[in-house]
N, CA and C of each residue as an Amber inpcrd file, in Angstrom:
protein
   627
  68.5020000  56.8410000 101.2060000  68.7740000  55.9640000 102.3490000
  70.2080000  55.4310000 102.3030000  70.8770000  55.3780000 103.4540000
  72.2270000  54.8510000 103.5080000  72.1930000  53.3380000 103.3470000
  73.1960000  52.8230000 102.6400000  73.3140000  51.3860000 102.4050000
  73.3250000  50.6430000 103.7310000  72.4760000  49.6060000 103.8510000
  72.4710000  48.7570000 105.0330000  71.6090000  49.2660000 106.1790000
  71.1480000  50.5300000 106.1070000  70.3170000  51.0650000 107.1900000
  68.8490000  50.7610000 106.9160000  68.1340000  50.3350000 107.9280000
  66.7230000  50.0020000 107.7610000  65.8740000  51.2620000 107.6000000
  64.7710000  51.1220000 106.8620000  63.8060000  52.2140000 106.7130000
  62.9800000  52.2580000 107.9900000  63.0520000  53.3570000 108.6900000
  62.3530000  53.5140000 109.9700000  60.9480000  54.0570000 109.6970000
  59.9200000  53.2890000 110.0860000  58.5370000  53.6140000 109.7020000
  57.6470000  53.8270000 110.9250000  56.8710000  54.9000000 110.8790000
  55.8250000  55.1830000 111.8660000  54.4950000  54.7980000 111.2370000
  53.7400000  53.9350000 111.8980000  52.4570000  53.4790000 111.3650000
  51.3180000  54.1000000 112.1720000  50.4220000  54.7680000 111.4680000
  49.2900000  55.4480000 112.1050000  47.9750000  54.9070000 111.5630000
  47.1890000  54.3020000 112.4410000  45.8710000  53.7890000 112.0460000
  45.0310000  53.6490000 113.3050000  43.7840000  54.1060000 113.2440000
  42.9550000  54.0500000 114.4540000  42.2650000  52.7020000 114.6540000
  42.4450000  51.7760000 113.7170000  41.8900000  50.4310000 113.8850000
  43.0080000  49.4940000 114.3510000  42.9070000  49.0430000 115.5680000
  43.9710000  48.2390000 116.1810000  44.3080000  46.9950000 115.3610000
  43.2880000  46.2800000 114.9100000  43.5150000  45.0330000 114.1750000
  44.2610000  45.3150000 112.8650000  43.8490000  46.3800000 112.1760000
  44.5350000  46.7560000 110.9250000  45.9770000  47.1210000 111.2300000
  46.1590000  47.8870000 112.2900000  47.4930000  48.3860000 112.6280000
  48.4610000  47.2470000 112.9450000  48.0350000  46.2920000 113.7780000
  48.9570000  45.2080000 114.1320000  49.2500000  44.3190000 112.9250000
  48.2810000  44.2170000 112.0120000  48.4940000  43.4440000 110.7890000
  49.5540000  44.0780000 109.9120000  49.4680000  45.4020000 109.7520000
  50.4430000  46.1310000 108.9380000  51.8150000  46.1010000 109.6040000
  51.8450000  46.2600000 110.9120000  53.1100000  46.2120000 111.6540000
  53.7920000  44.8580000 111.4170000  53.0170000  43.7900000 111.4910000
  53.5690000  42.4440000 111.3080000  54.1640000  42.2820000 109.9120000
  53.4530000  42.7940000 108.9060000  53.9360000  42.6930000 107.5220000
  55.2310000  43.4820000 107.3460000  55.2510000  44.7110000 107.8400000
  56.4380000  45.5690000 107.6800000  57.6410000  44.9790000 108.4050000
  57.4220000  44.4660000 109.6060000  58.5470000  43.9550000 110.3980000
  59.1380000  42.6530000 109.8590000  58.4760000  42.0330000 108.8880000
  59.0630000  40.8320000 108.2640000  60.0710000  41.2080000 107.1820000
  60.1010000  42.4880000 106.8230000  61.0240000  42.9310000 105.7710000
  62.4030000  43.2090000 106.3630000  63.4470000  42.6560000 105.7720000
  64.7940000  42.8290000 106.3360000  65.3200000  44.2550000 106.2830000
  64.7190000  45.0810000 105.3950000  65.2000000  46.4630000 105.2490000
  64.2740000  47.4870000 105.8930000  63.3290000  47.0170000 106.7350000
  62.3610000  47.9250000 107.3620000  62.1910000  47.6170000 108.8370000
  61.8210000  48.6570000 109.5980000  61.4500000  48.4400000 110.9980000
  60.4020000  49.4680000 111.4140000  59.4250000  49.0120000 112.1810000
  58.4060000  49.9150000 112.7300000  58.9600000  50.5050000 114.0070000
  59.0940000  51.8290000 114.0250000  59.6690000  52.4830000 115.2090000
  58.5960000  52.9460000 116.1930000  57.3480000  53.0650000 115.7200000
  56.2610000  53.4900000 116.6110000  54.9230000  53.2940000 115.9240000
  53.8700000  53.2660000 116.7490000  52.4950000  53.1750000 116.2560000
  51.6860000  54.3260000 116.8450000  50.7650000  54.8720000 116.0400000
  49.8820000  55.9450000 116.5040000  48.4430000  55.5720000 116.1740000
  47.5130000  56.0140000 117.0400000  46.1110000  55.6700000 116.8230000
  45.2460000  56.8730000 116.4520000  45.8490000  58.0630000 116.3880000
  45.1220000  59.2330000 115.9050000  46.1100000  60.2230000 115.2950000
  45.5840000  61.2190000 114.5920000  46.4390000  62.1560000 113.8810000
  47.3150000  63.0000000 114.7730000  46.7820000  63.4030000 115.9260000
  47.5510000  64.2330000 116.8560000  48.7500000  63.4750000 117.4120000
  48.5300000  62.2240000 117.7900000  49.6120000  61.3820000 118.3040000
  50.6640000  61.1370000 117.2240000  50.2180000  61.0210000 115.9700000
  51.1400000  60.8170000 114.8510000  52.1130000  61.9850000 114.7260000
  51.5920000  63.2010000 114.8410000  52.4300000  64.4020000 114.7520000
  53.4510000  64.4120000 115.8840000  53.0020000  64.1000000 117.0950000
  53.8950000  64.0920000 118.2630000  55.0200000  63.0680000 118.0910000
  54.6620000  61.8720000 117.6400000  55.6580000  60.8170000 117.4630000
  56.6150000  61.1290000 116.3210000  56.0980000  61.7770000 115.2830000
  56.9800000  62.1620000 114.1750000  58.0280000  63.1550000 114.6720000
  57.5900000  64.1330000 115.4290000  58.5030000  65.1420000 115.9640000
  59.5580000  64.5010000 116.8740000  59.1450000  63.5320000 117.6560000
  60.0370000  62.8980000 118.6280000  61.0360000  61.9450000 117.9660000
  60.5590000  61.1620000 116.9840000  61.3680000  60.0690000 116.4370000
  61.9730000  60.3400000 115.0630000  61.4110000  61.3020000 114.3310000
  61.8880000  61.6280000 112.9870000  62.0630000  60.3660000 112.1230000
  60.9950000  59.6120000 111.9050000  61.1000000  58.4020000 111.0810000
  61.3830000  58.7530000 109.6110000  61.8160000  57.7550000 108.8530000
  62.0650000  57.9690000 107.4270000  60.7540000  58.0660000 106.6540000
  59.7140000  57.4560000 107.2040000  58.4530000  57.3310000 106.4780000
  57.2880000  57.1990000 107.4540000  56.1570000  57.7920000 107.0970000
  54.9230000  57.6060000 107.8630000  53.9050000  56.8960000 106.9800000
  53.3770000  55.7810000 107.4700000  52.2830000  55.0890000 106.7870000
  51.0200000  55.5200000 107.5030000  50.1990000  56.3100000 106.8260000
  49.1290000  57.0880000 107.4700000  47.7370000  56.6920000 106.9910000
  46.8660000  56.3890000 107.9630000  45.4430000  56.1930000 107.6590000
  44.8350000  57.5720000 107.3840000  43.9780000  57.6690000 106.3800000
  43.4610000  58.9940000 105.9900000  42.4300000  59.5490000 106.9620000
  41.6360000  58.6840000 107.5870000  40.5750000  59.1560000 108.4730000
  40.7790000  58.5960000 109.8780000  41.1890000  59.4830000 110.7710000
  41.4050000  59.0970000 112.1680000  40.7850000  60.1520000 113.0800000
  40.7490000  59.8290000 114.3690000  40.1730000  60.7550000 115.3510000
  41.1530000  61.8800000 115.6810000  40.6490000  62.8840000 116.3960000
  41.3790000  64.0700000 116.8610000  41.8320000  64.9110000 115.6750000
  42.7710000  64.3960000 114.9000000  43.1430000  64.9900000 113.6160000
  43.1010000  63.8820000 112.5760000  42.5990000  64.1810000 111.3930000
  42.5730000  63.1790000 110.3280000  43.9880000  62.9540000 109.8030000
  44.1390000  61.9000000 109.0260000  45.4280000  61.6380000 108.4050000
  45.8560000  62.7590000 107.4730000  44.8880000  63.3510000 106.7960000
  45.1850000  64.4670000 105.8860000  45.6720000  65.6740000 106.6940000
  44.9950000  65.9730000 107.8000000  45.4130000  67.0960000 108.6540000
  46.7950000  66.8430000 109.2530000  47.0300000  65.6060000 109.6850000
  48.3300000  65.2640000 110.2630000  49.4370000  65.3710000 109.2230000
  49.1420000  64.9300000 107.9980000  50.1240000  65.0210000 106.9110000
  50.4600000  66.4710000 106.6140000  49.4370000  67.3200000 106.5570000
  49.6480000  68.7460000 106.3060000  50.5560000  69.3510000 107.3700000
  50.3000000  69.0210000 108.6380000  51.0870000  69.5710000 109.7430000
  52.5200000  69.0320000 109.7310000  52.6660000  67.7480000 109.4900000
  54.0050000  67.1450000 109.4520000  54.8370000  67.7480000 108.3250000
  54.2180000  67.9090000 107.1590000  54.9430000  68.4590000 106.0100000
  55.2380000  69.9550000 106.2020000  54.4010000  70.6310000 106.9750000
  54.6690000  72.0390000 107.2790000  55.9070000  72.1490000 108.1670000
  55.9960000  71.2440000 109.1240000  57.1370000  71.2590000 110.0340000
  58.4060000  70.7230000 109.3740000  58.2290000  69.7420000 108.5080000
  59.3820000  69.1410000 107.8230000  59.0040000  68.8660000 106.3640000
  59.3120000  69.7820000 105.4450000  58.9520000  69.6400000 104.0300000
  59.5270000  68.3950000 103.3630000  60.5500000  67.7890000 103.9920000
  61.1540000  66.5870000 103.4150000  60.5100000  65.3030000 103.9420000
  59.5410000  65.4370000 104.8390000  58.8740000  64.2660000 105.4090000
  58.2000000  63.4530000 104.3050000  58.2330000  62.1430000 104.4640000
  57.6540000  61.2530000 103.4560000  56.4750000  60.4990000 104.0420000
  55.3600000  60.5750000 103.3480000  54.1150000  59.9930000 103.8390000
  53.4440000  59.1460000 102.7570000  53.0440000  57.9430000 103.1440000
  52.2150000  57.0880000 102.2840000  50.8550000  56.9870000 102.9510000
  49.8000000  57.3150000 102.2120000  48.4500000  57.2040000 102.7460000
  47.9440000  55.7870000 102.4990000  47.5500000  55.1050000 103.5700000
  46.9830000  53.7580000 103.4810000  45.5340000  53.8640000 103.9200000
  44.6100000  53.6280000 102.9970000  43.2170000  53.9450000 103.2960000
  42.2380000  53.0240000 102.5950000  41.0450000  52.9390000 103.1580000
  39.9790000  52.1570000 102.5330000  39.2010000  52.9920000 101.5270000
  39.4960000  54.2930000 101.4770000  38.6910000  55.2100000 100.6630000
  39.3720000  55.5280000  99.3400000  38.6250000  55.3250000  98.2430000
  39.2010000  55.5320000  96.9120000  38.4660000  56.6060000  96.1130000
  37.7280000  57.4890000  96.8030000  37.0510000  58.5880000  96.1100000
  38.0560000  59.5900000  95.5800000  37.7300000  60.2320000  94.4610000
  38.6830000  61.1690000  93.8560000  38.9970000  62.3410000  94.7740000
  38.0250000  62.7710000  95.5800000  38.2810000  63.8720000  96.5070000
  39.2100000  63.4350000  97.6440000  39.0350000  62.2030000  98.1210000
  39.9250000  61.6670000  99.1540000  41.3640000  61.6630000  98.6460000
  41.5450000  61.1890000  97.4260000  42.8860000  61.0870000  96.8380000
  43.4850000  62.4710000  96.6180000  42.6780000  63.3830000  96.0850000
  43.1580000  64.7450000  95.8250000  43.6240000  65.4100000  97.1220000
  42.8110000  65.2810000  98.1800000  43.1620000  65.9080000  99.4560000
  44.4740000  65.3480000 100.0090000  44.6660000  64.0330000  99.8570000
  45.8820000  63.4050000 100.3690000  47.1260000  63.9550000  99.6880000
  47.0880000  64.0570000  98.3710000  48.2540000  64.5480000  97.6460000
  48.4560000  66.0460000  97.8600000  47.3720000  66.7880000  97.9760000
  47.5040000  68.2240000  98.2590000  48.1140000  68.4550000  99.6450000
  47.8490000  67.5360000 100.5730000  48.4020000  67.6500000 101.9220000
  49.9010000  67.3550000 101.9420000  50.3750000  66.6560000 100.8980000
  51.8040000  66.3760000 100.8250000  52.1770000  64.9030000 100.8020000
  51.1710000  64.0090000 100.7850000  51.4840000  62.5750000 100.6920000
  52.1620000  62.2880000  99.3490000  53.1200000  61.3840000  99.3500000
  53.7990000  61.0170000  98.1100000  53.3470000  59.6670000  97.5740000
  52.5120000  58.9760000  98.3610000  52.0020000  57.6870000  97.9220000
  50.5960000  57.4640000  98.4370000  49.8210000  56.6460000  97.7350000
  48.4420000  56.3760000  98.1260000  48.1750000  54.8970000  97.8600000
  47.9380000  54.1350000  98.9310000  47.7260000  52.6980000  98.7990000
  46.3950000  52.3290000  99.4570000  45.6000000  51.5530000  98.7590000
  44.3070000  51.1290000  99.3060000  44.4990000  49.9540000 100.2600000
  43.6870000  49.8910000 101.3080000  43.8000000  48.8130000 102.2860000
  43.4660000  47.4540000 101.6820000  42.8100000  47.4750000 100.5350000
  42.5170000  46.2210000  99.8420000  43.7420000  45.6930000  99.1020000
  44.8160000  46.4890000  99.0610000  46.0370000  46.0850000  98.3590000
  46.6870000  44.9030000  99.0700000  47.4080000  44.1110000  98.3140000
  48.1070000  42.9750000  98.8910000  49.4540000  43.4060000  99.4580000
  50.0440000  42.5170000 100.2040000  51.3800000  42.7550000 100.7540000
  52.3760000  43.0670000  99.6300000  52.2070000  42.3780000  98.4920000
  53.1170000  42.5710000  97.3610000  52.9880000  43.9720000  96.7640000
  51.8540000  44.6480000  97.0100000  51.6650000  46.0180000  96.5170000
  52.1110000  47.0470000  97.5420000  51.9160000  46.7410000  98.8230000
  52.2480000  47.6990000  99.8850000  53.7500000  47.8960000 100.0430000
  54.4940000  46.8130000 100.1060000  55.9360000  46.8990000 100.3850000
  56.6960000  47.6900000  99.3140000  56.4480000  47.4560000  98.0230000
  57.1260000  48.2790000  97.0040000  56.7780000  49.7620000  97.1250000
  55.5420000  50.0630000  97.5470000  55.1260000  51.4590000  97.7250000
  55.9560000  52.1180000  98.8230000  56.1680000  51.4130000  99.9140000
  56.9620000  51.9470000 101.0230000  58.4100000  52.1750000 100.5880000
  58.9650000  51.2180000  99.8790000  60.3580000  51.3610000  99.4280000
  60.4950000  52.5290000  98.4450000  59.5230000  52.6590000  97.5510000
  59.5940000  53.7150000  96.5390000  59.5440000  55.1030000  97.1770000
  58.5920000  55.3070000  98.0690000  58.4490000  56.6250000  98.7050000
  59.6380000  56.9130000  99.6200000  60.1310000  55.9000000 100.3150000
  61.3110000  56.0850000 101.1650000  62.5200000  56.5150000 100.3310000
  62.5340000  56.1000000  99.0520000  63.6360000  56.4470000  98.1490000
  63.4160000  57.7970000  97.4640000  62.2940000  58.4560000  97.8140000
  62.0360000  59.7760000  97.2560000  61.1600000  59.7880000  96.0200000
  60.5510000  58.6410000  95.6950000  59.6760000  58.5580000  94.5210000
  58.2130000  58.7330000  94.9360000  57.3590000  58.9460000  93.9320000
  55.9140000  58.9630000  94.1730000  55.3540000  57.5950000  93.8440000
  54.2720000  57.2160000  94.5530000  53.6510000  55.9160000  94.2980000
  52.1490000  56.1340000  94.0790000  51.7280000  55.9750000  92.8270000
  50.3180000  56.1500000  92.4820000  49.8670000  54.9260000  91.6880000
  49.2000000  53.9500000  92.3250000  48.7300000  52.7650000  91.6150000
  47.7710000  53.1410000  90.4810000  47.6540000  52.2620000  89.5260000
  46.8380000  52.5220000  88.3290000  45.4160000  52.9420000  88.6830000
  44.7770000  52.2000000  89.6150000  43.3780000  52.4970000  89.9490000
  43.2430000  53.8590000  90.6340000  44.2570000  54.2320000  91.4090000
  44.2510000  55.5360000  92.0710000  44.4450000  56.6490000  91.0480000
  45.3430000  56.4280000  90.0950000  45.5740000  57.4100000  89.0300000
  44.3170000  57.6320000  88.1950000  43.5800000  56.5530000  87.9600000
  42.3350000  56.6670000  87.1890000  41.3030000  57.4890000  87.9470000
  41.1910000  57.2510000  89.2480000  40.2600000  58.0230000  90.0800000
  40.6450000  59.5020000  90.0910000  41.9420000  59.7370000  90.2020000
  42.4400000  61.1040000  90.2680000  42.1790000  61.8380000  88.9490000
  42.3450000  61.1500000  87.8400000  42.1060000  61.7860000  86.5400000
  40.6250000  62.0650000  86.3220000  39.7520000  61.2180000  86.8990000
  38.3140000  61.4400000  86.7570000  37.8740000  62.6920000  87.5020000
  38.6490000  63.0750000  88.5290000  38.3280000  64.2660000  89.3180000
  38.2570000  65.5110000  88.4370000  39.1310000  65.5760000  87.4400000
  39.2100000  66.7680000  86.5910000  38.0200000  66.9030000  85.6450000
  37.2200000  65.8400000  85.5240000  36.0500000  65.9250000  84.6410000
  34.8290000  66.4850000  85.3740000  34.9450000  66.6820000  86.6830000
  33.8480000  67.2230000  87.4730000  34.1350000  68.6680000  87.8760000
  33.0710000  69.4760000  87.9280000  33.2120000  70.8390000  88.4360000
  33.1760000  70.7840000  89.9590000  34.0870000  71.4760000  90.5980000
  34.1890000  71.4280000  92.0620000  33.0220000  72.1420000  92.7390000
  32.5760000  71.5860000  93.8620000  31.5710000  72.2500000  94.6850000
  32.2360000  73.3660000  95.4860000  31.5030000  74.4480000  95.6930000
  32.0090000  75.5370000  96.5250000  31.9090000  75.1150000  97.9970000
  32.6360000  75.7700000  98.9020000  32.5280000  75.4500000 100.3310000
  31.0880000  75.5170000 100.8400000  30.3290000  76.5250000 100.3880000
  28.9380000  76.6450000 100.8180000  28.1010000  75.4690000 100.2940000
  28.3400000  75.0510000  99.0740000  27.5950000  73.9200000  98.5160000
  27.8980000  72.6450000  99.2950000  29.1390000  72.4750000  99.7170000
  29.5020000  71.3120000 100.5360000  28.7930000  71.3800000 101.8880000
  28.7240000  72.5800000 102.4750000  28.0180000  72.7510000 103.7490000
  26.5460000  72.3860000 103.6030000  25.9130000  72.8620000 102.5420000
  24.5040000  72.5570000 102.2900000  24.3120000  71.0520000 102.1140000
  25.2110000  70.4420000 101.3500000  25.1040000  69.0060000 101.0890000
  25.2730000  68.1990000 102.3630000  26.1260000  68.6510000 103.2530000
  26.2910000  67.9860000 104.5460000  24.9930000  67.9890000 105.3410000
  24.2630000  69.1020000 105.2820000  22.9920000  69.1920000 106.0040000
  21.9130000  68.3590000 105.3280000  21.9520000  68.2940000 104.0160000
  21.0240000  67.4170000 103.2710000  21.2580000  65.9750000 103.7040000
  22.5320000  65.6000000 103.8560000  22.8780000  64.2350000 104.2620000
  22.3410000  63.9100000 105.6570000  22.1780000  64.9400000 106.5010000
  21.6300000  64.7390000 107.8570000  20.1060000  64.6500000 107.8430000
  19.5150000  64.8820000 106.6630000  18.0630000  64.7820000 106.5310000
  17.3110000  66.0820000 106.7240000  18.0200000  67.2170000 106.7590000
  17.3580000  68.5090000 106.9460000  16.6130000  68.9350000 105.6850000
  15.4670000  69.5610000 105.8930000  14.6760000  70.0980000 104.7850000
  15.2480000  71.4550000 104.3730000  14.8230000  71.9550000 103.2150000
  15.3440000  73.2230000 102.6980000  15.1730000  74.3700000 103.6860000
  13.9810000  74.4480000 104.3290000  13.7240000  75.5430000 105.2660000
  14.6600000  75.4610000 106.4740000  14.9060000  74.2540000 106.9570000
  15.8080000  74.0700000 108.0980000  17.2320000  74.5030000 107.7420000
  17.6520000  74.1590000 106.5280000  18.9910000  74.5400000 106.0650000
  19.0800000  76.0620000 105.9350000  18.0090000  76.6610000 105.4090000
  17.9700000  78.1200000 105.2610000  18.0890000  78.8080000 106.6190000
  17.3350000  78.3170000 107.5910000  17.3850000  78.8920000 108.9440000
  18.7600000  78.7140000 109.5780000  19.3660000  77.5630000 109.3340000
  20.6740000  77.2550000 109.9120000  21.7530000  78.2300000 109.4330000
  21.7140000  78.5480000 108.1360000  22.7490000  79.4050000 107.5490000
  22.3330000  80.8740000 107.4320000  21.1050000  81.1570000 107.8380000
  20.6300000  82.5340000 107.7630000  20.4760000  83.0340000 106.3330000
  20.0110000  82.1420000 105.4600000  19.7830000  82.4980000 104.0550000
  18.3480000  82.1490000 103.6900000  17.9020000  82.5580000 102.5240000
  16.5220000  82.2770000 102.1230000  16.3920000  80.8510000 101.5960000
  15.1570000  80.3660000 101.6420000  14.8840000  79.0320000 101.1110000
  15.1640000  79.0000000  99.6060000  14.9170000  80.1190000  98.9560000
  15.1770000  80.2350000  97.5140000  16.6700000  80.0430000  97.2300000
  17.5150000  80.6020000  98.0960000  18.9670000  80.4610000  97.9340000
  19.3930000  79.0120000  98.1260000  18.7810000  78.3480000  99.0940000
  19.0800000  76.9200000  99.3260000  18.7290000  76.1130000  98.0820000
  17.5670000  76.3990000  97.5050000  17.1510000  75.6830000  96.2940000
  18.1410000  75.9260000  95.1510000  18.6570000  77.1490000  95.1020000
  19.6430000  77.4810000  94.0800000  20.9290000  76.6800000  94.2700000
  21.3570000  76.5690000  95.5220000  22.5530000  75.7640000  95.8260000
  22.3300000  74.3120000  95.4240000  21.1530000  73.7880000  95.7670000
  20.8630000  72.3870000  95.4600000  20.8240000  72.1320000  93.9550000
  20.2920000  73.0800000  93.2170000  20.2470000  72.9470000  91.7590000
  21.6630000  72.8340000  91.1860000  22.5650000  73.6680000  91.6920000
  23.9570000  73.6300000  91.2300000  24.6590000  72.3490000  91.6800000
  24.3600000  71.9060000  92.8930000  24.9650000  70.6720000  93.4130000
  24.5910000  69.4840000  92.5310000  23.3080000  69.3810000  92.2000000
  22.8420000  68.2740000  91.3550000  23.5110000  68.3120000  89.9890000
  23.6390000  69.5010000  89.4390000  24.2630000  69.6520000  88.1210000
  25.7390000  69.2670000  88.1650000  26.4430000  69.7440000  89.1770000
  27.8830000  69.4700000  89.2690000  28.1630000  67.9890000  89.5380000
  27.3070000  67.3480000  90.3230000  27.5050000  65.9260000  90.6270000
  26.8810000  65.0190000  89.5670000  26.1280000  65.6500000  88.6520000
  25.4740000  64.9210000  87.5410000  24.5190000  63.8530000  88.0700000
  23.6510000  64.2950000  88.9650000  22.6450000  63.4100000  89.5580000
  21.2690000  64.0520000  89.4410000  20.2320000  63.2400000  89.7280000
  18.8590000  63.7040000  89.5020000  18.1640000  64.1960000  90.7680000
  18.5950000  63.7340000  91.9360000  17.9010000  64.1320000  93.1640000
  18.8760000  64.2050000  94.3360000  18.3870000  64.6960000  95.4660000
  19.2520000  64.9230000  96.6250000  19.7680000  63.6300000  97.2450000
  18.9750000  62.5660000  97.1960000  19.4250000  61.2790000  97.7390000
  20.6290000  60.7610000  96.9710000  20.5390000  60.8470000  95.6490000
  21.6450000  60.4050000  94.8050000  22.8580000  61.3250000  94.9880000
  22.5810000  62.6020000  95.2200000  23.6680000  63.5620000  95.4380000
  24.4890000  63.1700000  96.6650000  23.8020000  62.8040000  97.7380000
  24.4870000  62.3850000  98.9700000  25.2950000  61.1140000  98.7130000
  24.6800000  60.1520000  98.0180000  25.3710000  58.8800000  97.7380000
  26.6560000  59.1090000  96.9500000  26.5650000  59.8940000  95.8910000
  27.7270000  60.1540000  95.0380000  28.7910000  60.9500000  95.7920000
  28.3480000  61.9390000  96.5940000  29.2900000  62.7720000  97.3450000
  30.0660000  61.9460000  98.3700000  29.3900000  60.9970000  99.0070000
  30.0560000  60.1170000  99.9740000  31.0370000  59.1960000  99.2370000
  30.5980000  58.6470000  98.1350000  31.4270000  57.7490000  97.3310000
  32.7010000  58.4350000  96.8560000  32.5720000  59.6970000  96.4790000
  33.7260000  60.4320000  95.9700000  34.5840000  61.0440000  97.0880000
  34.0800000  61.0100000  98.3150000  34.8440000  61.5670000  99.4290000
  34.6430000  63.0470000  99.6220000  33.6090000  63.6090000  98.9980000
  33.3210000  65.0500000  99.1500000  32.7890000  65.3300000 100.5430000
  31.9110000  64.4440000 101.0280000  31.4030000  64.5430000 102.3890000
  31.5710000  63.1990000 103.0740000  31.4850000  63.2090000 104.4070000
  31.5860000  61.9790000 105.1850000  30.3710000  61.8660000 106.0850000
  29.7970000  60.6780000 106.1420000  28.6390000  60.4570000 107.0130000
  29.1060000  60.0200000 108.3920000
């Protein structure tokens, strides 16, 4: 950043109250200014292209396109783009997806103003920002075996309350195959039953209800 120039920030969040609160906090900083606000991922991409801000403060889960999808697209168009994910979700899968998409920082919405502002300055300066609790979640991810895409699909249907036969019919596979998927899902998530599997998967950000 050039000496004396303000950090130009695009704030994207689909919750109006959260968004105006963050805007107010950022605009009190003498070295920062909010240049635009977006309420969904698609609008965020459009505004980024139009305004070329120094930094995007991005909600991870939004309508039309998620924050992760928007980050992926923005970084594809501009590999030097800087993104901080601001989110209520602290599951290891949520965090992993954000960093894989190209985010350089991850801040929880429960963070205080004193935690958010340094994160914005650090990422704007080209650094990564990973708070201790986020780093711990991310490291725990490596102790779990990843679910396959098909296992995630099956688990999504379990979360909707579908029985094994219904899931089998939906995917055009046998009920025996569904049971096999469920057995592996329980083992990988280290849980005893399908209800607990859904709870843990939601908590970790593997699936969304």
